[in-house]
C-alpha positions in Angstrom: 0.0 0.0 0.0 1.6 3.2 -1.2 1.0 6.7 0.4 0.4 8.6 -2.8 0.0 12.3 -3.3 0.0 13.1 0.4 1.6 16.5 0.6 2.1 16.6 4.4 5.3 18.7 4.4 5.3 21.6 2.0 1.5 22.0 1.7 0.3 25.5 1.8 -3.2 24.5 3.1 -3.9 23.8 6.7 -5.2 20.3 7.2 -7.3 19.4 10.3 -6.8 15.9 11.5 -10.1 14.4 13.0 -10.3 12.5 16.2 -8.7 9.1 16.1 -11.6 6.6 16.3 -10.7 4.1 19.0 -12.5 1.0 17.8 -11.2 -2.3 19.2 -9.7 -3.2 15.7 -8.1 0.2 15.5 -6.6 -0.1 19.0 -5.3 -3.6 18.2 -3.7 -2.2 15.0 -2.0 0.7 16.9 -0.8 -1.8 19.5 0.9 -3.9 16.9 2.5 -0.9 15.3 3.8 0.4 18.7 5.4 -2.9 19.5 6.9 -3.1 16.0 8.4 0.4 16.3 9.8 -0.3 19.8 11.4 -3.5 18.7 12.7 -1.9 15.4 14.2 1.1 17.1 16.2 -0.8 19.7 17.1 -3.9 17.7 17.3 -3.0 14.0 18.1 0.8 13.9 14.4 1.7 13.0 14.5 -0.4 9.8 11.1 -1.9 10.3 9.4 1.5 10.7 8.8 1.4 6.9 6.0 -1.0 7.6 4.2 1.1 10.2 2.3 3.7 8.0 1.0 1.1 5.5 -0.2 -1.0 8.4 -2.0 1.9 10.0 -3.6 2.7 6.7 -5.7 -0.5 6.9 -7.8 1.5 9.4 -6.9 5.1 9.1 -6.6 7.6 6.2 -3.1 8.4 5.0 -2.9 11.8 6.8 -4.2 10.2 10.0 -1.7 7.4 9.8 1.3 9.7 9.1 0.3 12.2 11.8 -0.3 9.5 14.4 3.0 7.9 13.6 4.9 11.0 14.6 4.2 11.0 18.4 4.5 7.2 18.4 8.0 7.5 16.8 9.0 10.3 19.3 8.0 8.1 22.2 10.1 5.3 20.8 13.0 7.7 20.1 13.0 8.9 23.7 13.3 5.3 25.0 16.0 4.4 22.4 18.0 7.4 23.3 17.8 6.5 27.0 18.8 2.9 26.2 21.8 3.9 24.1 22.7 7.1 25.8 26.1 8.5 24.6 26.8 5.2 22.7 26.4 6.9 19.3 29.3 8.0 17.1 29.4 11.7 17.8 31.6 12.6 14.8 29.5 10.6 12.4 26.3 12.1 13.8 27.7 15.6 13.3 28.2 14.7 9.6 24.7 13.1 9.2 22.4 15.7 10.7 23.3 18.6 8.4 22.9 16.3 5.4 19.5 15.2 6.6 18.4 18.8 7.0 19.5 19.6 3.5 17.6 16.6 2.3 14.4 17.7 4.0 14.7 21.2 2.6 15.3 19.8 -0.9 12.3 17.4 -0.6 10.0 20.3 0.5 11.2 22.4 -2.5 10.6 19.6 -4.9 7.5 18.0 -3.4 5.2 19.1 -6.2 7.6 17.8 -8.9 8.8 14.4 -7.7 6.7 11.3 -8.3 6.8 9.5 -4.9 6.0 6.2 -6.5 9.1 6.4 -8.7 11.3 7.4 -5.7 9.9 4.6 -3.7 10.8 2.1 -6.4 14.3 3.5 -6.8 14.9 3.1 -3.0 13.5 -0.5 -3.2 15.9 -1.5 -6.0 18.9 0.0 -4.3 18.0 -1.9 -1.1 17.7 -5.2 -3.0 20.9 -4.7 -5.0 22.9 -3.7 -1.9 21.5 -6.5 0.2 22.3 -9.1 -2.5 25.8 -7.6 -2.9 26.4 -8.1 0.8 25.0 -11.6 0.9 26.7 -13.0 -2.2 29.6 -10.7 -2.9 30.9 -9.7 0.5 34.4 -8.9 -0.8 33.1 -6.2 -3.1 33.6 -2.9 -1.2 31.6 0.3 -1.9 34.5 2.7 -1.2 32.7 5.6 -3.0 30.4 6.0 -0.1 32.8 5.1 2.7 33.8 8.7 3.4 32.6 12.2 4.5 30.9 12.8 1.1 29.1 9.5 1.4 27.9 10.5 4.9 26.5 13.8 3.6 24.9 12.2 0.5 23.3 9.2 2.2 21.9 11.3 5.1 20.5 13.8 2.5 18.9 10.8 0.7 17.4 9.7 4.1 16.0 13.2 4.6 14.5 13.2 1.1 13.0 9.7 1.3 11.7 10.2 4.9 9.9 13.4 3.8 8.5 12.2 0.5 7.8 8.5 1.0 8.3 8.0 4.8 11.2 5.6 4.3 14.2 7.3 5.7 15.8 4.1 7.2 17.1 2.3 4.1 19.7 5.0 2.9 21.1 5.2 6.5 21.2 1.5 6.9 23.0 1.1 3.6 25.6 3.6 4.6 26.2 2.2 8.1 26.5 -1.3 6.7 28.9 -0.1 4.0 31.3 1.5 6.6 31.0 -1.5 8.9 29.7 0.5 11.9 29.7 -1.7 15.1 26.3 -3.1 16.3 25.9 -0.8 19.3 27.0 2.4 17.5 24.9 1.4 14.5 21.7 1.3 16.5 22.6 4.2 18.9 23.6 6.6 16.1 20.5 5.7 14.1 18.4 6.4 17.2 19.9 9.8 17.7 19.7 10.6 14.0 16.0 9.8 13.6 15.2 11.5 16.9 16.5 14.8 15.4 14.7 14.1 12.1 11.4 13.5 13.9 11.7 16.7 15.9 12.2 18.6 12.7 9.1 16.8 11.3 7.2 17.7 14.4 7.9 21.4 13.8 6.4 21.1 10.3 3.3 19.2 11.6 2.7 21.7 14.3 3.0 24.6 11.9 0.3 23.0 9.7 -2.0 22.4 12.6 -2.1 18.7 12.0 -1.4 17.3 15.5 -4.5 17.3 17.6 -4.6 16.8 21.4 -6.6 13.6 20.7 -3.8 12.2 18.6 -1.2 12.9 21.3 -3.4 11.3 24.0 -3.9 8.3 21.8 -0.1 7.9 21.4 0.5 8.3 25.1 -2.1 5.7 25.9 0.1 3.1 24.2 3.3 4.1 26.1 3.4 0.9 28.2 3.5 -1.2 25.0 6.2 1.0 23.7 8.2 0.1 26.8 7.6 -3.6 26.1 8.7 -3.1 22.5 11.9 -1.3 23.5 12.7 -4.1 26.1 12.2 -6.8 23.5 14.3 -5.0 21.0 17.1 -4.6 23.5 17.0 -8.3 24.3 17.2 -9.2 20.6 20.0 -6.7 20.0 22.1 -8.0 22.9 21.9 -11.6 21.6 23.2 -10.8 18.1 27.0 -10.9 17.7 28.7 -8.7 15.0 28.5 -11.2 12.2 24.9 -12.2 12.9 23.8 -8.6 13.3 25.3 -7.7 9.9 23.6 -10.7 8.3 20.3 -9.9 9.8 20.5 -6.2 8.7 21.3 -7.4 5.1 18.2 -9.6 5.1 16.1 -6.8 6.6 17.2 -4.6 3.7 16.3 -7.3 1.3 12.8 -7.6 2.8 12.4 -3.8 2.9 13.4 -3.6 -0.8 10.8 -6.2 -1.7 8.1 -4.6 0.4 8.7 -1.1 -1.1 8.8 -2.6 -4.6 5.5 -4.4 -4.5 3.4 -2.0 -2.3 
């Protein structure tokens, strides 16, 4: 399921998000998404977050799903930051955040001219190719992105893809995998990076009047499940050694690519 033509960031028209209808099926769906986000943030650097919005859209409109996701992500970000406090790569983070901001600005400037479906497919094919390269051709090194320029470029791609197709994880995961970032720094740096990204998004959502009190209350009501997801994710992460973690992340990228390509 693709989020098409949803001009959430860059729209010049104020959009009012209605109350989130808390039917039992809707509550169950949100609960599943909250657990998924919590596990994803603390185990797989947020990679599984790509599935969250499409899942919510089984019950909510695109705008409702995207707007509800933001406070859920910020709650998960807070717990991930606490769990991996100061374990991130500070120098790398200093390179990534400016690139992401540039990417967000570029995306907002081009939002009326870029076909989000084409961009989604491009990201999907890159994920698949990179994952297959790592699985079957491990000796082949992508030296052209293993530098400062690569950090700027891939973080900018993350900012663009996060803004336009809500899939900011794949470019960052590809870069971290390419440079061989250790497991703990991988997850911690991704947590800090996406926490900053989501705060920037929050500013945009607030300026458009999209975030209602009801939506925030709904997100906070699922806080206990977010704690459970974070705990499960930490347990999974702690039981993966370096080689297994890298293998898992490659297969996660392959799954993400397939998902993005067919939905």
